[in-house]
C-alpha positions in Angstrom: -10.0 -1.0 17.0 -12.1 -3.7 18.6 -10.6 -7.2 18.8 -12.9 -9.9 17.3 -13.7 -12.8 19.5 -13.8 -16.5 18.4 -17.3 -17.8 18.3 -19.0 -21.0 17.4 -20.2 -19.9 13.9 -18.7 -17.3 11.6 -21.4 -16.2 9.2 -23.0 -13.1 8.0 -26.4 -12.5 9.6 -28.8 -10.0 8.3 -32.0 -9.2 10.3 -35.1 -8.3 8.4 -37.9 -6.4 10.2 -40.2 -9.4 10.6 -37.4 -11.8 11.6 -36.2 -12.6 15.1 -32.6 -12.0 16.1 -30.4 -15.1 15.6 -30.2 -16.7 19.0 -28.5 -20.1 19.4 -31.9 -21.7 19.7 -32.9 -20.3 16.3 -30.0 -21.6 14.2 -28.3 -24.8 13.4 -25.2 -25.8 11.4 -25.8 -29.0 9.5 -23.4 -31.0 7.2 -22.0 -29.7 3.9 -21.8 -26.1 5.1 -25.6 -25.5 5.0 -27.0 -23.1 7.6 -30.6 -23.3 8.9 -32.3 -20.3 10.4 -35.7 -20.4 12.1 -37.8 -17.3 12.2 -40.5 -16.6 14.8 -43.0 -15.2 12.4 -42.9 -17.9 9.9 -42.0 -20.8 12.2 -40.0 -22.7 9.5 -36.5 -23.3 8.4 -34.7 -21.8 5.4 -32.1 -24.0 3.8 -29.2 -22.5 1.8 -27.9 -24.8 -0.9 -24.7 -24.5 -2.9 -25.9 -22.4 -5.7 -24.8 -19.2 -7.4 -25.4 -16.0 -5.5 -29.1 -15.2 -5.5 -31.8 -13.7 -3.4 -34.7 -16.0 -2.6 -37.2 -15.5 0.2 -35.1 -12.7 1.6 -32.0 -14.9 1.7 -28.7 -14.2 -0.2 -26.6 -17.3 -0.5 -22.9 -17.3 -1.4 -22.1 -20.5 -3.3 -23.9 -22.5 -0.6 -21.2 -21.8 2.1 -22.3 -18.4 3.5 -25.7 -16.7 3.8 -27.2 -13.3 4.2 -30.7 -13.3 5.6 -33.4 -10.6 5.5 -32.3 -8.7 2.5 -34.6 -5.7 2.2 -37.1 -5.6 -0.7 -35.4 -2.5 -2.2 -32.0 -4.3 -2.6 -31.1 -5.4 -6.1 -28.8 -8.3 -6.8 -27.1 -9.1 -10.1 -25.3 -12.5 -10.0 -22.0 -12.3 -11.8 -20.2 -15.7 -11.4 -20.4 -18.8 -9.2 -19.2 -16.9 -6.2 -19.8 -13.2 -6.9 -22.6 -10.7 -7.5 -23.4 -7.0 -7.5 -25.6 -5.5 -4.9 -27.5 -2.2 -5.1 -30.7 -0.6 -4.1 -33.6 1.6 -5.2 -35.3 4.4 -3.5 -38.7 6.1 -4.0 -37.0 9.5 -4.2 -34.3 10.9 -6.4 -31.3 12.5 -4.7 -27.6 13.1 -5.0 -26.9 11.0 -1.9 -28.6 7.9 -0.5 -27.9 5.6 2.5 -29.4 2.2 2.0 -29.6 -0.4 4.8 -28.5 -3.9 3.9 -29.1 -5.8 7.1 -27.3 -6.8 10.3 -23.8 -8.2 10.7 -23.1 -10.1 13.9 -20.7 -12.8 14.9 -18.2 -12.5 12.1 -14.5 -11.4 12.3 -14.1 -8.4 10.0 -11.5 -6.1 8.6 -12.5 -2.6 7.3 -10.3 -0.3 5.3 -11.7 3.2 5.7 -10.8 6.8 5.2 -10.3 8.4 8.6 -9.4 11.6 6.8 -10.3 12.9 3.4 -6.8 12.0 2.1 -5.9 8.8 3.9 -7.1 5.2 4.7 -6.4 3.0 7.7 -7.7 -0.4 8.9 -10.1 -1.4 11.7 -11.1 -4.9 12.9 -14.2 -5.9 14.7 -17.0 -8.5 14.9 -20.2 -6.7 14.1 -21.5 -3.9 11.8 -21.1 -1.3 14.5 -17.3 -1.8 14.1 -17.5 -0.8 10.4 -16.5 2.9 10.1 -18.0 5.4 7.8 -16.1 5.7 4.5 -15.2 2.0 4.4 -13.7 1.2 1.0 -13.1 -2.5 1.5 -14.7 -4.9 3.9 -13.4 -8.5 4.4 -15.3 -11.0 6.6 -14.2 -14.4 7.9 -16.5 -17.4 8.1 -15.2 -20.4 10.0 -16.3 -22.6 12.8 -14.9 -22.7 16.3 -11.5 -24.5 16.7 -11.0 -24.6 12.9 -7.7 -23.2 11.4 -7.1 -20.3 9.1 -6.8 -22.8 6.3 -10.4 -24.0 6.8 -11.8 -20.5 6.8 -13.8 -18.9 4.1 -14.0 -15.2 3.3 -16.6 -12.8 2.0 -15.3 -9.6 0.3 -17.4 -6.4 -0.1 -16.1 -3.8 -2.5 -18.1 -0.6 -2.8 -17.5 0.6 -6.3 -18.4 3.3 -8.9 -21.9 2.8 -10.3 -22.6 5.3 -13.1 -22.3 8.8 -11.5 -22.5 7.3 -8.0 -19.5 6.5 -5.8 -20.2 4.0 -3.0 -18.8 3.4 0.5 -19.9 1.2 3.4 -20.6 1.9 7.0 -22.2 0.4 10.1 -24.6 1.8 12.7 -25.3 1.3 16.3 -28.0 -1.3 15.5 -25.3 -3.5 13.8 -26.8 -2.7 10.4 -24.5 -2.6 7.4 -25.3 0.4 5.1 -24.1 1.5 1.7 -23.8 5.2 1.0 -24.0 6.3 -2.6 -23.3 9.8 -3.6 -22.5 11.9 -6.7 -20.9 14.9 -5.0 -23.0 17.2 -7.1 -26.4 18.3 -5.9 -27.6 18.6 -9.5 -26.7 15.0 -10.3 -29.5 12.9 -8.8 -31.0 9.5 -9.3 -33.4 7.1 -7.4 -31.3 3.9 -7.8 -27.8 2.5 -7.7 -28.2 -1.1 -8.8 -24.5 -2.1 -8.8 -23.1 -0.2 -5.8 -21.2 -3.1 -4.2 -19.4 -6.0 -5.6 -19.5 -9.1 -3.4 -17.3 -12.2 -3.8 -16.6 -15.4 -1.8 -13.5 -17.7 -1.6 -11.2 -19.7 0.6 -8.0 -17.7 0.1 -8.3 -14.0 1.0 -5.4 -12.9 -1.2 -6.6 -14.8 -4.2 -10.2 -13.6 -3.5 -9.1 -9.9 -3.6 -7.0 -10.4 -6.7 -9.7 -12.3 -8.6 -12.4 -9.7 -7.5 -10.3 -6.8 -8.8 -9.7 -8.6 -12.1 -13.5 -9.1 -12.5 -14.0 -5.4 -11.7 -11.3 -4.3 -14.2 -13.0 -6.3 -16.9 -16.5 -5.1 -15.9 -15.8 -1.4 -15.6 -12.9 -0.8 -18.1 -12.0 2.3 -16.1 -8.9 1.0 -14.4 -6.2 -1.5 -14.9 -4.4 -4.0 -12.6 -0.9 -3.4 -11.4 0.5 -6.4 -13.3 -0.6 -4.9 -16.6 1.2 -1.6 -16.1 4.6 -0.2 -17.1 6.7 0.0 -13.9 8.7 3.2 -13.6 12.4 2.4 -13.5 13.0 4.5 -10.3 11.4 1.7 -8.3 14.5 -0.4 -8.5 16.9 2.4 -7.4 17.6 4.0 -4.0 16.2 7.5 -3.7 16.1 10.7 -1.7 13.2 13.1 -1.2 13.7 16.6 -0.1 10.6 17.0 2.0 11.5 16.1 5.5 15.1 17.3 4.9 14.0 20.9 4.0 10.2 21.1 3.8 9.4 24.2 1.6 12.8 25.7 2.2 14.3 23.3 -0.4 17.1 24.9 -2.4 19.8 23.8 -4.9 22.7 24.0 -2.5 21.0 21.8 0.1 20.1 19.2 -2.5 23.7 19.1 -3.7 24.9 18.6 -0.1 22.4 15.8 0.5 23.3 13.9 -2.7 27.0 14.3 -1.9 26.7 12.9 1.7 24.7 9.9 0.5 27.2 9.2 -2.3 30.2 9.5 0.0 28.7 7.1 2.5 28.5 4.3 -0.1 24.7 4.4 -0.7 24.3 6.8 -3.7 20.9 8.1 -4.5 19.9 7.3 -8.1 16.5 9.0 -8.0 15.6 12.3 -6.5 12.2 13.9 -5.6 12.3 17.7 -5.4 9.3 18.1 -3.2 7.1 21.2 -2.5 9.1 24.5 -2.6 10.4 24.7 -6.2 7.4 26.3 -7.9 6.5 29.8 -8.7 3.7 30.7 -6.2 2.2 33.6 -4.3 0.4 33.7 -1.0 -1.9 36.6 -0.2 -2.7 35.1 3.3 0.8 35.0 4.6 2.6 38.4 4.4 6.3 38.6 4.5 7.6 39.7 7.9 4.4 38.7 9.7 4.3 35.8 12.2 3.5 32.5 10.5 -0.1 31.2 10.9 -0.6 27.5 10.6 -2.7 26.6 7.6 -2.0 29.8 5.6 0.6 27.8 3.5 -2.3 26.0 1.9 -3.8 29.2 0.6 -0.8 29.8 -1.8 -1.5 29.7 -5.5 0.5 28.9 -8.6 1.6 31.8 -10.7 3.2 30.0 -13.6 4.5 26.5 -14.6 8.1 27.6 -14.3 10.5 27.2 -11.3 10.8 29.9 -8.7 13.8 32.2 -8.1 15.6 29.7 -5.9 16.1 27.5 -9.0 16.3 30.2 -11.7 18.8 33.1 -11.7 17.4 36.5 -12.2 19.2 39.1 -14.3 20.7 40.8 -11.3 21.5 37.7 -9.3 25.3 37.1 -9.0 25.0 34.3 -6.5 27.1 31.2 -7.3 24.6 29.0 -5.6 21.7 29.9 -7.8 21.5 27.9 -11.1 20.8 29.6 -14.3 17.7 27.5 -14.7 16.0 24.3 -13.5 17.5 22.6 -16.5 21.0 23.8 -15.6 20.6 22.5 -12.1 19.1 19.1 -13.0 21.7 18.5 -15.7 24.5 19.3 -13.2 23.3 17.0 -10.4 22.6 14.1 -12.8 26.2 14.4 -14.1 27.9 15.0 -10.8 26.0 12.4 -8.7 25.0 9.8 -11.3 21.3 10.4 -10.8 19.1 8.4 -13.2 15.7 10.0 -12.4 14.7 13.4 -11.1 11.0 13.9 -10.2 9.4 17.1 -9.0 6.3 17.6 -6.9 3.1 19.4 -7.9 -0.5 19.3 -6.8 -3.4 18.0 -9.0 -4.6 21.6 -9.3 -1.1 22.9 -9.7 -0.6 23.9 -6.1 -2.5 23.6 -2.7 -4.6 26.7 -3.4 -4.8 25.9 -7.1 -4.0 28.4 -9.8 -4.0 32.2 -9.3 -7.1 33.3 -11.3 -5.5 36.5 -12.6 -1.8 35.6 -13.1 -0.4 36.0 -16.6 1.1 32.5 -16.4 -2.1 30.7 -15.5 -5.1 32.6 -16.8 -5.1 30.7 -20.1 -6.3 27.7 -18.0 -9.4 29.7 -17.0 -9.2 29.0 -13.2 -12.2 29.6 -11.0 -12.1 30.1 -7.3 -14.1 27.4 -5.6 -14.6 26.6 -1.9 -14.4 22.9 -1.2 -17.5 21.2 0.3 -16.9 17.9 2.1 -19.4 15.0 2.2 -21.0 13.9 5.5 -18.9 10.8 5.4 -15.6 12.8 5.6 -17.0 15.0 8.2 -17.7 12.0 10.4 -14.0 11.5 10.9 -10.8 13.6 11.5 -10.6 17.2 10.2 -7.6 18.1 8.2 -5.7 21.4 8.5 -5.0 21.5 4.7 -8.6 21.1 3.7 -9.8 23.4 6.5 -7.6 26.0 5.0 -8.7 25.4 1.5 -12.3 25.6 2.6 -11.5 29.1 4.1 -9.3 30.4 1.3 -10.7 28.7 -1.7 -9.0 26.7 -4.5 -8.2 28.1 -7.9 -9.8 25.2 -9.8 -8.7 24.6 -13.4 -11.4 24.6 -16.1 -12.1 20.9 -16.8 -12.0 21.8 -20.5 -8.4 23.1 -20.1 -7.0 20.5 -17.7 -5.2 18.5 -20.3 -3.7 21.6 -21.7 -2.4 22.6 -18.3 -0.9 19.2 -17.6 0.6 18.9 -21.0 2.2 22.4 -20.8 3.6 21.8 -17.4 5.0 18.3 -18.1 6.4 19.4 -21.5 8.2 22.2 -19.8 9.5 19.9 -17.1 10.8 17.5 -19.8 12.6 20.4 -21.4 14.3 20.9 -18.0 15.5 17.3 -18.0 12.9 16.2 -15.3 11.9 12.6 -15.6 8.6 12.4 -13.7 6.2 14.0 -11.2 4.7 13.3 -7.8 1.1 14.5 -8.1 -0.4 15.4 -4.7 -3.7 16.5 -3.2 -5.7 14.4 -5.7 -8.8 13.8 -3.5 -9.6 17.5 -3.7 -11.8 16.8 -6.7 -14.6 15.2 -4.7 -15.1 18.5 -2.8 -15.4 20.8 -5.9 -17.5 18.6 -8.1 -20.8 20.5 -7.9 -21.5 22.1 -11.2 -18.8 20.0 -12.9 -20.6 16.7 -13.5 -20.1 15.1 -10.1 -17.1 13.5 -8.3 -16.9 10.4 -10.4 -16.9 12.0 -13.9 -14.7 14.9 -12.7 -12.1 12.6 -11.2 -12.1 10.4 -14.3 -11.7 13.4 -16.6 -8.7 14.8 -14.6 -7.2 11.3 -14.3 -7.4 10.6 -18.0 -6.0 14.0 -18.8 -3.1 13.5 -16.3 -2.3 10.0 -17.6 -2.4 11.2 -21.2 0.0 13.9 -20.4 2.3 11.6 -18.6 2.3 9.2 -21.6 3.0 12.1 -24.0 5.9 13.5 -22.0 7.6 11.1 -19.7 8.9 7.9 -21.4 9.1 5.9 -18.2 5.5 6.3 -16.9 7.0 8.7 -14.5 4.3 9.5 -11.9 3.7 8.9 -8.2 0.1 9.6 -7.1 -0.4 10.9 -3.6 -3.4 11.9 -1.4 -5.4 9.8 -3.8 -6.9 7.2 -1.5 -10.5 7.5 -2.5 -12.1 4.9 -4.8 -13.0 7.7 -7.2 -9.3 7.8 -8.0 -8.4 4.1 -7.5 -11.0 2.9 -10.0 -9.8 5.5 -12.5 -6.1 4.5 -12.6 -5.5 3.0 -16.1 -1.8 3.6 -16.4 -0.5 5.2 -13.2 1.5 2.5 -11.4 2.4 4.0 -8.0 0.2 5.4 -5.3 1.0 6.5 -1.7 -0.6 4.0 0.6 -0.2 5.8 3.9 -0.6 9.1 5.7 2.7 11.1 5.8 5.8 9.9 7.6 6.1 12.1 10.7 9.7 11.9 12.0 8.9 14.2 14.9 5.9 12.2 16.2 6.8 9.0 18.1 3.1 8.0 18.2 2.8 7.4 14.5 5.8 5.2 13.6 4.0 1.9 14.3 0.7 3.1 12.8 2.5 3.9 9.5 3.8 0.3 9.1 0.5 -1.4 9.9 -1.6 1.0 7.8 0.4 0.5 4.7 0.5 -3.3 5.0 -3.3 -3.5 5.4 -4.0 -0.9 2.8 -1.8 -2.8 0.4 -4.4 -5.6 0.4 -6.6 -3.3 -1.7 -4.2 -0.8 -3.4 -1.7 -3.5 -4.2 -3.9 -5.0 -6.9 -4.1 -1.7 -8.8 -0.7 -0.1 -8.1 2.6 -0.5 -6.3 1.8 0.9 -2.9 4.3 3.7 -2.0 5.4 3.5 1.7 6.7 7.2 1.7 10.1 8.4 2.8 11.8 7.9 6.2 14.8 9.0 8.2 17.7 6.5 8.3 19.0 8.2 11.4 16.0 7.9 13.8 14.8 5.8 16.7 12.4 3.9 14.4 14.8 3.8 11.4 15.3 0.1 11.3 11.6 -0.5 11.8 10.9 1.6 8.6 13.8 0.1 6.7 12.7 -3.5 7.2 9.2 -2.5 6.2 10.5 -1.1 2.9 12.6 -4.2 2.3 9.6 -6.4 2.5 7.2 -3.9 0.9 8.0 -4.5 -2.7 8.0 -0.7 -3.1 10.3 2.1 -4.0 12.9 2.8 -1.3 13.8 6.4 -0.5 14.8 8.5 2.5 14.4 12.1 3.4 17.5 12.5 5.6 18.9 15.9 6.2 22.3 16.3 4.6 25.0 14.5 6.7 22.4 12.8 8.9 22.5 9.2 7.9 22.8 5.8 9.4 24.8 4.0 6.7 24.8 0.7 8.6 21.0 0.6 8.1 21.2 2.0 4.5 23.7 -0.6 3.4 21.3 -3.3 4.4 18.9 -1.8 1.8 21.1 -0.3 -0.9 23.8 -1.9 -3.0 27.0 0.1 -3.8 25.7 0.9 -7.3 22.6 2.5 -5.8 20.2 -0.3 -6.7 17.8 -2.0 -4.3 16.6 -5.6 -4.1 12.9 -5.1 -4.5 10.6 -8.0 -3.6 8.0 -9.1 -6.3 4.7 -8.1 -4.8 3.2 -5.5 -2.5 3.9 -6.6 1.1 0.7 -7.6 2.9 -0.3 -9.0 6.3 0.0 -12.7 6.8 -3.3 -14.6 6.9 -3.3 -15.0 10.7 -3.0 -11.2 11.1 -5.9 -10.2 8.9 -8.4 -9.9 11.8 -6.1 -8.9 14.6 -5.1 -5.4 15.7 -1.3 -5.3 15.7 -1.3 -1.8 17.1 -3.6 -1.7 20.1 -4.7 -5.3 21.1 -1.5 -5.6 23.2 -0.9 -9.2 22.1 -0.6 -9.5 18.3 2.6 -9.1 16.3 2.5 -7.7 12.8 3.7 -10.1 10.1 4.2 -9.0 6.5 5.0 -11.4 3.7 6.4 -11.2 0.2 8.2 -13.3 -2.5 11.4 -12.9 -4.4 12.2 -14.9 -7.5 13.5 -18.0 -5.5 12.8 -17.2 -1.8 10.1 -15.9 0.5 10.6 -13.1 2.9 8.7 -12.5 6.1 9.1 -9.4 8.3 7.8 -9.3 11.9 7.1 -6.1 13.9 6.0 -5.3 17.4 3.7 -2.3 16.7 2.1 -2.4 20.2 2.5 0.2 22.9 3.6 3.2 20.7 0.4 4.9 19.6 -3.2 4.2 18.8 -5.4 4.5 15.7 -7.1 7.8 15.0 -10.7 7.8 16.1 -10.3 5.4 19.1 -10.5 6.4 22.7 -7.5 4.6 23.9 -4.6 6.5 25.4 -1.9 7.2 22.8 1.0 7.1 25.3 4.1 5.1 24.7 3.9 1.9 26.9 6.6 -0.5 25.7 5.6 -4.2 25.6 7.6 -7.3 25.0 5.5 -9.8 23.0 6.1 -13.3 21.7 4.6 -15.0 18.7 5.4 -17.6 16.1 6.4 -17.5 12.4 6.1 -20.2 9.9 7.0 -20.8 6.2 3.2 -21.1 5.7 2.8 -17.4 6.7 4.1 -16.7 3.1 1.4 -17.2 0.5 1.9 -18.7 -2.9 5.2 -20.5 -2.1 4.5 -22.7 -5.0 5.6 -19.9 -7.3 9.2 -20.2 -6.2 9.3 -24.0 -5.9 6.2 -26.0 -6.9 7.9 -29.3 -6.3 9.0 -28.6 -2.7 5.7 -27.5 -1.1 5.6 -30.8 0.8 9.3 -30.5 1.8 11.2 -28.5 4.4 12.4 -24.9 4.3 15.5 -23.2 5.5 14.6 -20.1 7.6 17.2 -17.4 8.3 16.7 -14.7 11.0 18.4 -11.4 10.2 18.2 -10.3 13.8 19.8 -13.4 15.4 21.8 -14.5 12.4 20.6 -18.1 13.0 19.4 -20.6 10.5 16.7 -23.1 11.1 15.1 -26.0 9.2 11.3 -26.2 9.4 8.5 -28.0 7.6 6.0 -25.8 5.8 3.7 -25.5 8.8 6.5 -25.7 11.3 6.8 -22.8 13.8 9.6 -20.7 15.2 9.1 -18.5 18.3 9.8 -14.8 18.0 10.1 -12.3 20.9 10.2 -8.6 20.2 10.0 -5.4 22.2 8.0 -2.4 21.1 9.5 -0.9 17.8 11.7 -4.0 17.4 11.5 -6.1 14.3 13.1 -9.1 12.5 13.0 -10.3 8.9 13.2 -13.9 7.9 14.3 -15.3 4.6 12.5 -18.6 3.7 14.1 -20.8 1.1 12.8 -24.3 0.0 15.3 -27.1 0.6 15.9 -29.1 -2.5 17.2 -32.6 -2.5 20.0 -33.2 -5.0 20.8 -36.7 -3.7 20.0 -38.4 -0.4 22.9 -36.7 1.4 23.0 -33.4 -0.3 20.2 -31.0 0.4 20.6 -27.3 -0.4 18.8 -24.0 0.0 20.3 -20.6 -1.0 19.6 -17.7 1.4 21.2 -14.9 -0.6 23.2 -12.0 0.8 22.6 -12.3 4.5 23.9 -8.8 5.3 20.9 -7.4 3.5 17.4 -7.2 5.0 15.8 -8.9 2.0 18.7 -11.3 1.5 16.9 -13.6 -1.0 16.4 -10.7 -3.4 20.0 -11.0 -4.5 19.5 -14.5 -6.1 18.6 -14.7 -9.8 19.1 -18.5 -10.5 20.2 -21.8 -9.0 21.2 -25.0 -10.8 23.2 -28.1 -10.1 25.3 -30.4 -12.3 28.0 -33.0 -12.1 31.4 -33.0 -13.8 34.7 -34.9 -13.4 35.5 -33.0 -10.2 32.2 -33.9 -8.6 28.8 -32.3 -7.9 28.5 -28.6 -7.9 25.7 -26.1 -7.2 25.8 -22.8 -9.1 24.0 -19.6 -7.8 23.7 -16.5 -9.9 23.1 -13.2 -8.2 24.3 -9.6 -7.5 25.6 -7.4 -4.7 28.4 -7.5 -2.2 28.6 -9.0 1.3 28.1 -12.4 2.7 26.3 -15.1 0.8 24.6 -17.7 2.9 23.0 -21.1 2.2 21.7 -24.2 4.0 23.7 -27.3 3.0 23.6 -30.7 4.6 27.1 -31.5 3.3 30.3 -29.4 3.8 31.7 -28.2 0.5 35.2 -29.1 -0.7 35.7 -25.6 -2.0 33.7 -22.5 -3.2 34.3 -20.0 -6.0 33.0 -16.5 -6.8 33.2 -15.7 -10.5 35.6 -18.7 -11.0 38.0 -17.5 -8.3 38.3 -19.8 -5.3 37.4 -18.0 -2.0 37.3 -18.9 1.7 34.1 -20.2 3.2 32.7 -21.0 6.6 30.5 -24.0 7.5 28.5 -24.4 10.7 27.9 -28.1 11.0 25.3 -27.7 13.7 23.0 -25.4 11.6 24.3 -26.7 8.2 25.0 -23.0 7.5 27.4 -22.2 4.7 28.7 -18.6 4.2 30.9 -17.2 1.5 32.3 -13.7 1.3 31.5 -11.9 -2.0 34.5 -9.5 -2.6 34.0 -5.7 -2.5 33.7 -4.3 -6.0 31.6 -7.2 -7.2 28.4 -6.3 -9.0 27.0 -9.5 -10.3 28.3 -12.9 -9.3 28.3 -16.6 -10.1 29.0 -18.6 -7.0 29.8 -22.3 -7.4 29.8 -24.7 -4.4 31.8 -27.8 -5.1 31.1 -31.1 -3.3 
């Protein structure tokens, strides 16, 4: 990932065939954000005024503040608003795949989110089009002058979208030309134009720009819905356990019971469970029993029926006490015994990795056909994947599109009859590889997604679905009701080189995914060298929190900083995303940048800081992936947290109390004040940021929440103040057990928890008030009396 350099002008520059490159002698910056460019052939200046996006004389202007020059004649623009437009192109030939050149990008810090593998997306930064990888699904560029601050920057957003039957992606080439690739995925679906292949928008706040752009696209397309409009599955607010890394495909009822028991006995009971791959009725003709295992053959297995396998269903001659009579018998038992609220099970979009068995009695009603996946050139430009390689070799039993709703509805209705509450649906990007003869990748994906969501709505009352391996825009722009999607490659507990990549990838991917879904950060081990690193990321991620610990292998000190005794978690409001000053840095390989992720609670902000350097490198880069521990320093500030006005509009010009979980220290900072942070590789810290409110000239107060939790401010529900005959008091409503902390300029006379007076401590130097919340307390009303 190339590190972008600071330069004297941040602007998009597109080079037409008859125009000279933009040397310093050929360009000027003049007042009011207008850029002049001199061309050798024409010997005159172009002037870009503040107008709606439009192409004139080969110049595309963005609201007068940014410019694209040398737009080719075959490029089509459709202005959409004061700062946005659709871009597309036409060709002289009809085809199922086109690559159109859009011009040259130079001298602009940029962030690409691209698929490095068919299933997964990661970030890359750079400063020219050659740094834009193939299969880029979001491109953000910065425009600001030398020595200006992030607050003075402007941003241009490129979103390749779905245009009719075409799906678009961006890429750069060695000549620094930006290109858009449009493809149907079906050789019989051809056209000569894609007039609205890319949506482009411009603004001064990158987070608001992405949000507003996705809202425009939602209204324009009608094919997907924004996260904020969707029903949130209840499992998001409860601690969970997934069986995958605990057992892999050897999952079994007795092991699940042991894992649930050990978590409960340790004081962090799981309230939702994902029974991952290994519960289904499958067969595998490519892996014979008794023969040595061959990597990849597991992906050739096919589904035989929608029922559970013999591990979860007792056969007539099975006298084992560990085998339940049925899946329903097992699910009902563990819900009663361990207080589970939600049980999800895993299945693939086509039923299983290798799809449905074409000739099995339990699947032939869905008319499966054996198809051999065919990847697009864009996917082949990046990393190969063992799962897809295997499916290409063994084929996939593809469900008849006319029967797909019937399959999902039958499967999900059966699961509901077994007291299952939802599903994790995996391997979703497979559709783009089997679209020939089925209407193309866009329409096939939409058909499957609509059928899947209709079945979820029919059967699971809580919108119970987690989407996975669904990181192509075919899927994202077809999600109307699905509210959760995995935002990362798998968590690999045995690979020390991927721990930092996982955190950085999800944070950056959440810029895009977070507007449509709650990004899922995947499971992790609580007993692991990188356990706290992952735990803090989940605390700030606004996501579901679940581990995949092997039974009895837990770090309850870490878990109790995430999970309350009743099994609930204190989830932040939004998807956790990189701070603005991290957007165009590489926090994994540039050897100098820390990773900062921000979020909001109801009444506080939260900011997590990670040292992701020195423990791995991004796929596709040439750098050595060895572990090379680094100690880095940086700064944090309340201003790193966006939209602080949501929690306290009246205090944006005031000071903030900032609590460091790692050091346990409390600081007072103005909004743009800075605090130094020093971390070693795989170390992290999390800061609670609370606005200091003035109650009178001597009393200033800011609640921090439960300071024994990573996201301490998530414990607070409400704060108010009033006077009575006994004096002034501040009342804080919240939940959980541990130590409540607050900034207070005045030492209290006494403190109460649920009307009972309790001891408190007061650090006069830091103005730090702490109150113990008694064990056994669920919700509390703390009153601080002055």
